[in-house]
PyMOL Python script that loads the backbone (N, CA, C, O; Angstrom):
from pymol import cmd

cmd.read_pdbstr("""\
ATOM      1  N   MET A   1     129.514 149.246   0.050  1.00  0.00           N
ATOM      2  CA  MET A   1     129.114 148.086   0.801  1.00  0.00           C
ATOM      3  C   MET A   1     128.592 148.555   2.162  1.00  0.00           C
ATOM      4  O   MET A   1     129.180 149.425   2.804  1.00  0.00           O
ATOM      5  N   THR A   2     127.514 147.980   2.568  1.00  0.00           N
ATOM      6  CA  THR A   2     126.958 148.256   3.889  1.00  0.00           C
ATOM      7  C   THR A   2     127.269 147.069   4.782  1.00  0.00           C
ATOM      8  O   THR A   2     127.144 145.913   4.379  1.00  0.00           O
ATOM      9  N   MET A   3     127.679 147.385   6.009  1.00  0.00           N
ATOM     10  CA  MET A   3     128.030 146.329   6.942  1.00  0.00           C
ATOM     11  C   MET A   3     127.413 146.660   8.297  1.00  0.00           C
ATOM     12  O   MET A   3     127.426 147.810   8.734  1.00  0.00           O
ATOM     13  N   LYS A   4     126.890 145.667   8.934  1.00  0.00           N
ATOM     14  CA  LYS A   4     126.386 145.854  10.290  1.00  0.00           C
ATOM     15  C   LYS A   4     127.470 145.391  11.250  1.00  0.00           C
ATOM     16  O   LYS A   4     128.033 144.305  11.115  1.00  0.00           O
ATOM     17  N   LEU A   5     127.742 146.248  12.221  1.00  0.00           N
ATOM     18  CA  LEU A   5     128.813 145.961  13.168  1.00  0.00           C
ATOM     19  C   LEU A   5     128.256 146.052  14.571  1.00  0.00           C
ATOM     20  O   LEU A   5     127.650 147.057  14.940  1.00  0.00           O
ATOM     21  N   GLU A   6     128.457 145.016  15.349  1.00  0.00           N
ATOM     22  CA  GLU A   6     128.037 145.035  16.744  1.00  0.00           C
ATOM     23  C   GLU A   6     129.280 145.265  17.596  1.00  0.00           C
ATOM     24  O   GLU A   6     130.252 144.513  17.526  1.00  0.00           O
ATOM     25  N   ILE A   7     129.224 146.326  18.403  1.00  0.00           N
ATOM     26  CA  ILE A   7     130.351 146.630  19.283  1.00  0.00           C
ATOM     27  C   ILE A   7     129.836 146.752  20.709  1.00  0.00           C
ATOM     28  O   ILE A   7     128.650 147.005  20.918  1.00  0.00           O
ATOM     29  N   PRO A   8     130.706 146.575  21.687  1.00  0.00           N
ATOM     30  CA  PRO A   8     130.281 146.681  23.086  1.00  0.00           C
ATOM     31  C   PRO A   8     129.684 148.069  23.372  1.00  0.00           C
ATOM     32  O   PRO A   8     130.037 149.056  22.726  1.00  0.00           O
ATOM     33  N   ALA A   9     128.794 148.117  24.330  1.00  0.00           N
ATOM     34  CA  ALA A   9     128.095 149.359  24.682  1.00  0.00           C
ATOM     35  C   ALA A   9     129.065 150.479  25.040  1.00  0.00           C
ATOM     36  O   ALA A   9     128.824 151.637  24.700  1.00  0.00           O
ATOM     37  N   GLU A  10     130.165 150.143  25.727  1.00  0.00           N
ATOM     38  CA  GLU A  10     131.149 151.163  26.119  1.00  0.00           C
ATOM     39  C   GLU A  10     131.772 151.820  24.890  1.00  0.00           C
ATOM     40  O   GLU A  10     131.955 153.037  24.855  1.00  0.00           O
ATOM     41  N   LEU A  11     132.099 151.003  23.874  1.00  0.00           N
ATOM     42  CA  LEU A  11     132.660 151.570  22.644  1.00  0.00           C
ATOM     43  C   LEU A  11     131.619 152.383  21.890  1.00  0.00           C
ATOM     44  O   LEU A  11     131.930 153.439  21.339  1.00  0.00           O
ATOM     45  N   GLN A  12     130.400 151.900  21.866  1.00  0.00           N
ATOM     46  CA  GLN A  12     129.327 152.637  21.190  1.00  0.00           C
ATOM     47  C   GLN A  12     129.117 153.995  21.847  1.00  0.00           C
ATOM     48  O   GLN A  12     128.889 154.991  21.162  1.00  0.00           O
ATOM     49  N   SER A  13     129.193 154.035  23.169  1.00  0.00           N
ATOM     50  CA  SER A  13     129.054 155.304  23.883  1.00  0.00           C
ATOM     51  C   SER A  13     130.167 156.273  23.507  1.00  0.00           C
ATOM     52  O   SER A  13     129.926 157.467  23.328  1.00  0.00           O
ATOM     53  N   ARG A  14     131.374 155.762  23.389  1.00  0.00           N
ATOM     54  CA  ARG A  14     132.504 156.617  23.005  1.00  0.00           C
ATOM     55  C   ARG A  14     132.341 157.128  21.581  1.00  0.00           C
ATOM     56  O   ARG A  14     132.574 158.306  21.313  1.00  0.00           O
ATOM     57  N   VAL A  15     131.945 156.254  20.672  1.00  0.00           N
ATOM     58  CA  VAL A  15     131.722 156.670  19.283  1.00  0.00           C
ATOM     59  C   VAL A  15     130.626 157.732  19.225  1.00  0.00           C
ATOM     60  O   VAL A  15     130.769 158.738  18.530  1.00  0.00           O
ATOM     61  N   ASP A  16     129.545 157.509  19.946  1.00  0.00           N
ATOM     62  CA  ASP A  16     128.441 158.473  19.966  1.00  0.00           C
ATOM     63  C   ASP A  16     128.887 159.816  20.547  1.00  0.00           C
ATOM     64  O   ASP A  16     128.481 160.869  20.055  1.00  0.00           O
ATOM     65  N   ALA A  17     129.719 159.784  21.588  1.00  0.00           N
ATOM     66  CA  ALA A  17     130.204 161.024  22.199  1.00  0.00           C
ATOM     67  C   ALA A  17     131.109 161.785  21.229  1.00  0.00           C
ATOM     68  O   ALA A  17     131.033 163.011  21.148  1.00  0.00           O
ATOM     69  N   ILE A  18     131.957 161.075  20.501  1.00  0.00           N
ATOM     70  CA  ILE A  18     132.813 161.719  19.508  1.00  0.00           C
ATOM     71  C   ILE A  18     131.952 162.329  18.410  1.00  0.00           C
ATOM     72  O   ILE A  18     132.201 163.454  17.978  1.00  0.00           O
ATOM     73  N   ALA A  19     130.956 161.603  17.963  1.00  0.00           N
ATOM     74  CA  ALA A  19     130.063 162.112  16.916  1.00  0.00           C
ATOM     75  C   ALA A  19     129.333 163.366  17.390  1.00  0.00           C
ATOM     76  O   ALA A  19     129.149 164.304  16.614  1.00  0.00           O
ATOM     77  N   ALA A  20     128.922 163.390  18.642  1.00  0.00           N
ATOM     78  CA  ALA A  20     128.196 164.547  19.181  1.00  0.00           C
ATOM     79  C   ALA A  20     129.103 165.777  19.252  1.00  0.00           C
ATOM     80  O   ALA A  20     128.624 166.904  19.125  1.00  0.00           O
ATOM     81  N   ARG A  21     130.400 165.575  19.451  1.00  0.00           N
ATOM     82  CA  ARG A  21     131.348 166.688  19.566  1.00  0.00           C
ATOM     83  C   ARG A  21     131.900 167.134  18.220  1.00  0.00           C
ATOM     84  O   ARG A  21     132.526 168.190  18.130  1.00  0.00           O
ATOM     85  N   SER A  22     131.682 166.358  17.189  1.00  0.00           N
ATOM     86  CA  SER A  22     132.248 166.664  15.878  1.00  0.00           C
ATOM     87  C   SER A  22     131.123 166.769  14.855  1.00  0.00           C
ATOM     88  O   SER A  22     129.945 166.670  15.197  1.00  0.00           O
ATOM     89  N   SER A  23     131.495 166.965  13.627  1.00  0.00           N
ATOM     90  CA  SER A  23     130.498 167.026  12.556  1.00  0.00           C
ATOM     91  C   SER A  23     130.405 165.682  11.830  1.00  0.00           C
ATOM     92  O   SER A  23     129.894 165.610  10.713  1.00  0.00           O
ATOM     93  N   LEU A  24     130.894 164.635  12.461  1.00  0.00           N
ATOM     94  CA  LEU A  24     130.910 163.316  11.838  1.00  0.00           C
ATOM     95  C   LEU A  24     129.818 162.416  12.398  1.00  0.00           C
ATOM     96  O   LEU A  24     129.403 162.565  13.548  1.00  0.00           O
ATOM     97  N   SER A  25     129.361 161.487  11.577  1.00  0.00           N
ATOM     98  CA  SER A  25     128.403 160.486  12.035  1.00  0.00           C
ATOM     99  C   SER A  25     129.169 159.346  12.700  1.00  0.00           C
ATOM    100  O   SER A  25     130.378 159.221  12.507  1.00  0.00           O
ATOM    101  N   PRO A  26     128.484 158.522  13.472  1.00  0.00           N
ATOM    102  CA  PRO A  26     129.168 157.360  14.058  1.00  0.00           C
ATOM    103  C   PRO A  26     129.851 156.492  12.988  1.00  0.00           C
ATOM    104  O   PRO A  26     130.951 155.989  13.213  1.00  0.00           O
ATOM    105  N   SER A  27     129.213 156.319  11.847  1.00  0.00           N
ATOM    106  CA  SER A  27     129.825 155.529  10.771  1.00  0.00           C
ATOM    107  C   SER A  27     131.112 156.173  10.280  1.00  0.00           C
ATOM    108  O   SER A  27     132.086 155.475   9.995  1.00  0.00           O
ATOM    109  N   GLU A  28     131.125 157.495  10.179  1.00  0.00           N
ATOM    110  CA  GLU A  28     132.327 158.196   9.735  1.00  0.00           C
ATOM    111  C   GLU A  28     133.448 158.089  10.762  1.00  0.00           C
ATOM    112  O   GLU A  28     134.622 158.008  10.400  1.00  0.00           O
ATOM    113  N   ILE A  29     133.086 158.090  12.039  1.00  0.00           N
ATOM    114  CA  ILE A  29     134.080 157.931  13.109  1.00  0.00           C
ATOM    115  C   ILE A  29     134.772 156.576  12.966  1.00  0.00           C
ATOM    116  O   ILE A  29     135.998 156.488  13.023  1.00  0.00           O
ATOM    117  N   ILE A  30     133.994 155.547  12.783  1.00  0.00           N
ATOM    118  CA  ILE A  30     134.542 154.194  12.654  1.00  0.00           C
ATOM    119  C   ILE A  30     135.342 154.068  11.364  1.00  0.00           C
ATOM    120  O   ILE A  30     136.415 153.463  11.363  1.00  0.00           O
ATOM    121  N   ALA A  31     134.837 154.629  10.267  1.00  0.00           N
ATOM    122  CA  ALA A  31     135.563 154.583   8.995  1.00  0.00           C
ATOM    123  C   ALA A  31     136.909 155.296   9.124  1.00  0.00           C
ATOM    124  O   ALA A  31     137.914 154.817   8.601  1.00  0.00           O
ATOM    125  N   ASP A  32     136.935 156.437   9.817  1.00  0.00           N
ATOM    126  CA  ASP A  32     138.187 157.161  10.016  1.00  0.00           C
ATOM    127  C   ASP A  32     139.183 156.303  10.791  1.00  0.00           C
ATOM    128  O   ASP A  32     140.371 156.272  10.469  1.00  0.00           O
ATOM    129  N   ALA A  33     138.696 155.615  11.803  1.00  0.00           N
ATOM    130  CA  ALA A  33     139.570 154.740  12.585  1.00  0.00           C
ATOM    131  C   ALA A  33     140.151 153.635  11.704  1.00  0.00           C
ATOM    132  O   ALA A  33     141.333 153.307  11.807  1.00  0.00           O
ATOM    133  N   LEU A  34     139.325 153.071  10.849  1.00  0.00           N
ATOM    134  CA  LEU A  34     139.782 151.972   9.994  1.00  0.00           C
ATOM    135  C   LEU A  34     140.679 152.460   8.854  1.00  0.00           C
ATOM    136  O   LEU A  34     141.700 151.839   8.556  1.00  0.00           O
ATOM    137  N   GLN A  35     140.300 153.563   8.221  1.00  0.00           N
ATOM    138  CA  GLN A  35     141.041 154.044   7.055  1.00  0.00           C
ATOM    139  C   GLN A  35     142.336 154.752   7.423  1.00  0.00           C
ATOM    140  O   GLN A  35     143.349 154.587   6.743  1.00  0.00           O
ATOM    141  N   ASN A  36     142.311 155.537   8.489  1.00  0.00           N
ATOM    142  CA  ASN A  36     143.435 156.398   8.820  1.00  0.00           C
ATOM    143  C   ASN A  36     144.161 156.012  10.097  1.00  0.00           C
ATOM    144  O   ASN A  36     145.141 156.654  10.473  1.00  0.00           O
ATOM    145  N   GLY A  37     143.694 154.980  10.760  1.00  0.00           N
ATOM    146  CA  GLY A  37     144.345 154.546  11.989  1.00  0.00           C
ATOM    147  C   GLY A  37     144.104 155.471  13.166  1.00  0.00           C
ATOM    148  O   GLY A  37     144.841 155.426  14.152  1.00  0.00           O
ATOM    149  N   HIS A  38     143.072 156.317  13.074  1.00  0.00           N
ATOM    150  CA  HIS A  38     142.764 157.239  14.166  1.00  0.00           C
ATOM    151  C   HIS A  38     141.886 156.529  15.191  1.00  0.00           C
ATOM    152  O   HIS A  38     140.669 156.436  15.033  1.00  0.00           O
ATOM    153  N   SER A  39     142.519 156.041  16.222  1.00  0.00           N
ATOM    154  CA  SER A  39     141.788 155.315  17.260  1.00  0.00           C
ATOM    155  C   SER A  39     140.788 156.240  17.948  1.00  0.00           C
ATOM    156  O   SER A  39     140.849 157.460  17.796  1.00  0.00           O
ATOM    157  N   LEU A  40     139.878 155.653  18.694  1.00  0.00           N
ATOM    158  CA  LEU A  40     138.920 156.468  19.442  1.00  0.00           C
ATOM    159  C   LEU A  40     139.660 157.365  20.419  1.00  0.00           C
ATOM    160  O   LEU A  40     139.293 158.527  20.595  1.00  0.00           O
ATOM    161  N   GLU A  41     140.700 156.838  21.055  1.00  0.00           N
ATOM    162  CA  GLU A  41     141.487 157.646  21.989  1.00  0.00           C
ATOM    163  C   GLU A  41     142.119 158.836  21.256  1.00  0.00           C
ATOM    164  O   GLU A  41     142.105 159.956  21.767  1.00  0.00           O
ATOM    165  N   TRP A  42     142.669 158.598  20.066  1.00  0.00           N
ATOM    166  CA  TRP A  42     143.269 159.686  19.288  1.00  0.00           C
ATOM    167  C   TRP A  42     142.221 160.734  18.958  1.00  0.00           C
ATOM    168  O   TRP A  42     142.468 161.931  19.104  1.00  0.00           O
ATOM    169  N   GLN A  43     141.047 160.287  18.511  1.00  0.00           N
ATOM    170  CA  GLN A  43     139.980 161.224  18.150  1.00  0.00           C
ATOM    171  C   GLN A  43     139.493 162.020  19.366  1.00  0.00           C
ATOM    172  O   GLN A  43     139.212 163.213  19.252  1.00  0.00           O
ATOM    173  N   GLU A  44     139.394 161.373  20.511  1.00  0.00           N
ATOM    174  CA  GLU A  44     138.990 162.075  21.734  1.00  0.00           C
ATOM    175  C   GLU A  44     140.024 163.140  22.117  1.00  0.00           C
ATOM    176  O   GLU A  44     139.660 164.267  22.452  1.00  0.00           O
ATOM    177  N   ARG A  45     141.309 162.782  22.066  1.00  0.00           N
ATOM    178  CA  ARG A  45     142.370 163.749  22.393  1.00  0.00           C
ATOM    179  C   ARG A  45     142.380 164.913  21.409  1.00  0.00           C
ATOM    180  O   ARG A  45     142.566 166.065  21.801  1.00  0.00           O
ATOM    181  N   PHE A  46     142.178 164.604  20.118  1.00  0.00           N
ATOM    182  CA  PHE A  46     142.136 165.647  19.097  1.00  0.00           C
ATOM    183  C   PHE A  46     141.024 166.643  19.399  1.00  0.00           C
ATOM    184  O   PHE A  46     141.246 167.853  19.361  1.00  0.00           O
ATOM    185  N   LEU A  47     139.832 166.141  19.698  1.00  0.00           N
ATOM    186  CA  LEU A  47     138.705 167.027  20.003  1.00  0.00           C
ATOM    187  C   LEU A  47     138.958 167.822  21.283  1.00  0.00           C
ATOM    188  O   LEU A  47     138.562 168.984  21.372  1.00  0.00           O
ATOM    189  N   ASP A  48     139.610 167.213  22.273  1.00  0.00           N
ATOM    190  CA  ASP A  48     139.971 167.946  23.497  1.00  0.00           C
ATOM    191  C   ASP A  48     140.902 169.110  23.172  1.00  0.00           C
ATOM    192  O   ASP A  48     140.716 170.218  23.674  1.00  0.00           O
ATOM    193  N   LYS A  49     141.910 168.856  22.325  1.00  0.00           N
ATOM    194  CA  LYS A  49     142.868 169.905  21.961  1.00  0.00           C
ATOM    195  C   LYS A  49     142.186 171.023  21.173  1.00  0.00           C
ATOM    196  O   LYS A  49     142.486 172.199  21.381  1.00  0.00           O
ATOM    197  N   VAL A  50     141.279 170.667  20.277  1.00  0.00           N
ATOM    198  CA  VAL A  50     140.542 171.682  19.516  1.00  0.00           C
ATOM    199  C   VAL A  50     139.714 172.536  20.470  1.00  0.00           C
ATOM    200  O   VAL A  50     139.703 173.761  20.357  1.00  0.00           O
ATOM    201  N   ALA A  51     139.023 171.898  21.404  1.00  0.00           N
ATOM    202  CA  ALA A  51     138.208 172.640  22.369  1.00  0.00           C
ATOM    203  C   ALA A  51     139.072 173.565  23.218  1.00  0.00           C
ATOM    204  O   ALA A  51     138.674 174.694  23.504  1.00  0.00           O
ATOM    205  N   GLU A  52     140.263 173.093  23.628  1.00  0.00           N
ATOM    206  CA  GLU A  52     141.182 173.945  24.398  1.00  0.00           C
ATOM    207  C   GLU A  52     141.607 175.157  23.568  1.00  0.00           C
ATOM    208  O   GLU A  52     141.659 176.274  24.082  1.00  0.00           O
ATOM    209  N   GLY A  53     141.909 174.941  22.302  1.00  0.00           N
ATOM    210  CA  GLY A  53     142.321 176.038  21.431  1.00  0.00           C
ATOM    211  C   GLY A  53     141.218 177.061  21.217  1.00  0.00           C
ATOM    212  O   GLY A  53     141.470 178.265  21.233  1.00  0.00           O
ATOM    213  N   VAL A  54     140.004 176.586  21.019  1.00  0.00           N
ATOM    214  CA  VAL A  54     138.863 177.492  20.834  1.00  0.00           C
ATOM    215  C   VAL A  54     138.629 178.295  22.113  1.00  0.00           C
ATOM    216  O   VAL A  54     138.384 179.500  22.056  1.00  0.00           O
ATOM    217  N   ALA A  55     138.702 177.634  23.255  1.00  0.00           N
ATOM    218  CA  ALA A  55     138.503 178.327  24.533  1.00  0.00           C
ATOM    219  C   ALA A  55     139.594 179.371  24.756  1.00  0.00           C
ATOM    220  O   ALA A  55     139.308 180.473  25.224  1.00  0.00           O
ATOM    221  N   SER A  56     140.834 179.038  24.429  1.00  0.00           N
ATOM    222  CA  SER A  56     141.937 180.002  24.568  1.00  0.00           C
ATOM    223  C   SER A  56     141.709 181.211  23.677  1.00  0.00           C
ATOM    224  O   SER A  56     141.893 182.350  24.106  1.00  0.00           O
ATOM    225  N   ALA A  57     141.312 180.963  22.446  1.00  0.00           N
ATOM    226  CA  ALA A  57     141.055 182.069  21.516  1.00  0.00           C
ATOM    227  C   ALA A  57     139.903 182.934  22.015  1.00  0.00           C
ATOM    228  O   ALA A  57     139.951 184.159  21.903  1.00  0.00           O
ATOM    229  N   ALA A  58     138.869 182.302  22.566  1.00  0.00           N
ATOM    230  CA  ALA A  58     137.724 183.057  23.085  1.00  0.00           C
ATOM    231  C   ALA A  58     138.126 183.944  24.262  1.00  0.00           C
ATOM    232  O   ALA A  58     137.532 185.001  24.476  1.00  0.00           O
ATOM    233  N   ARG A  59     139.133 183.515  25.023  1.00  0.00           N
ATOM    234  CA  ARG A  59     139.642 184.316  26.136  1.00  0.00           C
ATOM    235  C   ARG A  59     140.641 185.379  25.667  1.00  0.00           C
ATOM    236  O   ARG A  59     141.148 186.159  26.473  1.00  0.00           O
ATOM    237  N   GLY A  60     140.917 185.405  24.377  1.00  0.00           N
ATOM    238  CA  GLY A  60     141.871 186.371  23.848  1.00  0.00           C
ATOM    239  C   GLY A  60     143.306 185.913  23.951  1.00  0.00           C
ATOM    240  O   GLY A  60     144.228 186.686  23.691  1.00  0.00           O
ATOM    241  N   GLU A  61     143.504 184.666  24.326  1.00  0.00           N
ATOM    242  CA  GLU A  61     144.854 184.115  24.453  1.00  0.00           C
ATOM    243  C   GLU A  61     145.265 183.543  23.099  1.00  0.00           C
ATOM    244  O   GLU A  61     145.217 182.335  22.865  1.00  0.00           O
ATOM    245  N   PHE A  62     145.662 184.435  22.240  1.00  0.00           N
ATOM    246  CA  PHE A  62     145.993 184.041  20.882  1.00  0.00           C
ATOM    247  C   PHE A  62     147.364 184.596  20.558  1.00  0.00           C
ATOM    248  O   PHE A  62     148.008 185.201  21.415  1.00  0.00           O
ATOM    249  N   ALA A  63     147.803 184.406  19.373  1.00  0.00           N
ATOM    250  CA  ALA A  63     149.114 184.921  18.969  1.00  0.00           C
ATOM    251  C   ALA A  63     149.116 186.442  19.044  1.00  0.00           C
ATOM    252  O   ALA A  63     148.129 187.100  18.716  1.00  0.00           O
ATOM    253  N   SER A  64     150.239 186.980  19.477  1.00  0.00           N
ATOM    254  CA  SER A  64     150.391 188.437  19.550  1.00  0.00           C
ATOM    255  C   SER A  64     150.580 188.990  18.140  1.00  0.00           C
ATOM    256  O   SER A  64     150.892 188.236  17.219  1.00  0.00           O
ATOM    257  N   PRO A  65     150.396 190.291  17.963  1.00  0.00           N
ATOM    258  CA  PRO A  65     150.662 190.889  16.646  1.00  0.00           C
ATOM    259  C   PRO A  65     152.091 190.615  16.164  1.00  0.00           C
ATOM    260  O   PRO A  65     152.316 190.411  14.971  1.00  0.00           O
ATOM    261  N   ASP A  66     153.051 190.610  17.088  1.00  0.00           N
ATOM    262  CA  ASP A  66     154.434 190.302  16.704  1.00  0.00           C
ATOM    263  C   ASP A  66     154.575 188.857  16.230  1.00  0.00           C
ATOM    264  O   ASP A  66     155.294 188.580  15.270  1.00  0.00           O
ATOM    265  N   ASP A  67     153.884 187.934  16.911  1.00  0.00           N
ATOM    266  CA  ASP A  67     153.909 186.535  16.489  1.00  0.00           C
ATOM    267  C   ASP A  67     153.341 186.385  15.088  1.00  0.00           C
ATOM    268  O   ASP A  67     153.920 185.698  14.247  1.00  0.00           O
ATOM    269  N   LEU A  68     152.204 187.031  14.838  1.00  0.00           N
ATOM    270  CA  LEU A  68     151.570 186.954  13.519  1.00  0.00           C
ATOM    271  C   LEU A  68     152.465 187.564  12.445  1.00  0.00           C
ATOM    272  O   LEU A  68     152.597 187.005  11.357  1.00  0.00           O
ATOM    273  N   ALA A  69     153.077 188.701  12.742  1.00  0.00           N
ATOM    274  CA  ALA A  69     153.981 189.344  11.777  1.00  0.00           C
ATOM    275  C   ALA A  69     155.152 188.423  11.462  1.00  0.00           C
ATOM    276  O   ALA A  69     155.598 188.350  10.317  1.00  0.00           O
ATOM    277  N   GLY A  70     155.644 187.728  12.466  1.00  0.00           N
ATOM    278  CA  GLY A  70     156.747 186.787  12.244  1.00  0.00           C
ATOM    279  C   GLY A  70     156.382 185.685  11.280  1.00  0.00           C
ATOM    280  O   GLY A  70     157.183 185.316  10.421  1.00  0.00           O
ATOM    281  N   VAL A  71     155.176 185.152  11.415  1.00  0.00           N
ATOM    282  CA  VAL A  71     154.729 184.092  10.514  1.00  0.00           C
ATOM    283  C   VAL A  71     154.529 184.652   9.104  1.00  0.00           C
ATOM    284  O   VAL A  71     154.973 184.046   8.129  1.00  0.00           O
ATOM    285  N   VAL A  72     153.867 185.797   8.993  1.00  0.00           N
ATOM    286  CA  VAL A  72     153.627 186.404   7.682  1.00  0.00           C
ATOM    287  C   VAL A  72     154.954 186.714   6.999  1.00  0.00           C
ATOM    288  O   VAL A  72     155.132 186.417   5.818  1.00  0.00           O
ATOM    289  N   ASN A  73     155.873 187.303   7.735  1.00  0.00           N
ATOM    290  CA  ASN A  73     157.167 187.686   7.144  1.00  0.00           C
ATOM    291  C   ASN A  73     158.027 186.480   6.799  1.00  0.00           C
ATOM    292  O   ASN A  73     158.865 186.543   5.900  1.00  0.00           O
ATOM    293  N   LYS A  74     157.817 185.392   7.510  1.00  0.00           N
ATOM    294  CA  LYS A  74     158.592 184.180   7.234  1.00  0.00           C
ATOM    295  C   LYS A  74     158.349 183.689   5.812  1.00  0.00           C
ATOM    296  O   LYS A  74     159.258 183.176   5.159  1.00  0.00           O
ATOM    297  N   TYR A  75     157.119 183.851   5.341  1.00  0.00           N
ATOM    298  CA  TYR A  75     156.758 183.335   4.029  1.00  0.00           C
ATOM    299  C   TYR A  75     156.649 184.425   2.962  1.00  0.00           C
ATOM    300  O   TYR A  75     156.257 184.148   1.828  1.00  0.00           O
ATOM    301  N   ARG A  76     156.984 185.629   3.313  1.00  0.00           N
ATOM    302  CA  ARG A  76     156.963 186.742   2.358  1.00  0.00           C
ATOM    303  C   ARG A  76     158.240 186.686   1.524  1.00  0.00           C
ATOM    304  O   ARG A  76     159.332 186.487   2.057  1.00  0.00           O
ATOM    305  N   PRO A  77     158.093 186.862   0.211  1.00  0.00           N
ATOM    306  CA  PRO A  77     159.295 186.842  -0.623  1.00  0.00           C
ATOM    307  C   PRO A  77     160.235 187.990  -0.253  1.00  0.00           C
ATOM    308  O   PRO A  77     159.784 189.078   0.104  1.00  0.00           O
ATOM    309  N   SER A  78     161.512 187.746  -0.337  1.00  0.00           N
ATOM    310  CA  SER A  78     162.514 188.757   0.018  1.00  0.00           C
ATOM    311  C   SER A  78     162.649 189.800  -1.068  1.00  0.00           C
ATOM    312  O   SER A  78     163.448 190.727  -0.938  1.00  0.00           O
TER     313      SER A  78
END
""", "prot")
cmd.dss("prot")
cmd.show_as("cartoon", "prot")
cmd.util.cbc("prot")
cmd.orient("prot")
């Protein structure tokens, strides 16, 4: 089903900004909000956290070799 939805300009700007930062279309952003309860605020915070994580990794601020070994060994059969 195709539906035309008119939303205030401020909301449209937020949807467009989320779409520009993600691989989703504006329609997918709205569908995600409706289907999964992911509000625009939630989606904005999620993208902020992803960007922070990518920036940290780019600076080399990632898990230490000991941290990684701990995770690998946690799930290794005894």
